C-alpha positions, 0 to 999 in steps of 0.5 A: 419518898422516904419519911424520917426514919428512912424507911419508904412510904410504903402506903404512898407507893402501893397507892401511886402503883395502883390508884388505890388506898389499902383501907378500902379493904374491909377484910370481908374474906370474898377474895380468898374464899374464891381465890384459885391458888388460895390453898397453895398460899401460906396467907390468904389474899386477905391476910396479906392485905390486912398485914399491909394494913396494920402496917406490917410491911416487911410481913406483907412484902415477904410473904410468898403469897404475893408471888403465888397470886395468878392475876386472874382477878377473881378476887376484884370481881367478888370485892363488894368494894372494888378493890383491886386486889391483883393491882395490890398484889403487882404493887407488892411484887413490884415494890420487893423487886425494885426495893431488892427486898428479901422475900420468902419464896426464891423459886417463885421470884426467879420464876416471875424474874424468868418470865419478864426476861423472857418476854422482855427479850422476845416480846413473850415466853419462849418456853425452851429458853425459859425453862433453861434460864429458870432451871438455872435460876432456880436450881431445880434441874431434875423437876419436870424432867419426866414429862419434857420429852412428852411435852416436846414431842407436842410441839409445846417446847420450841426450839427457837423463839416465836416471831412476835410483831412489834416486838419493840413495843414490847421492849419499849414499855419495859424500857419506860418503866424503869 
């Protein structure tokens, strides 16, 4: 999987993960124009793809934009080439995570890791545990503290995890992807 310079073959990795080649994207920009979280991204989704196409892998993989992708697939539904941009972003996140690459957005990575750990452990996100673990990882102890009582009173934050059917099947998925 490594080439002569001991740099991973990122093109092959992404193609293996997504089943598509990044050169499919011809940079029409429809994905970025329709992205509901675009305004929060430092680089629009098509620019992240372009970085990757140009071999600027470190820039693409370090982009905070890959962690802000909501995975809503609006981009894919608008793409005239049927390029699955949300799968591409997932693949970049997976590579960053597996290769332990420094990314530009530590809070988003902490959020992502905490969410996945909750799903692995409980079969879905356990709100109170998620908040606790995320606050510890991100060091954002007092952010959103003002809304916590209201969310608790409305039943949005449970103190105990929900019962999930077939939780072991979800845990098996996590075990199978290692």
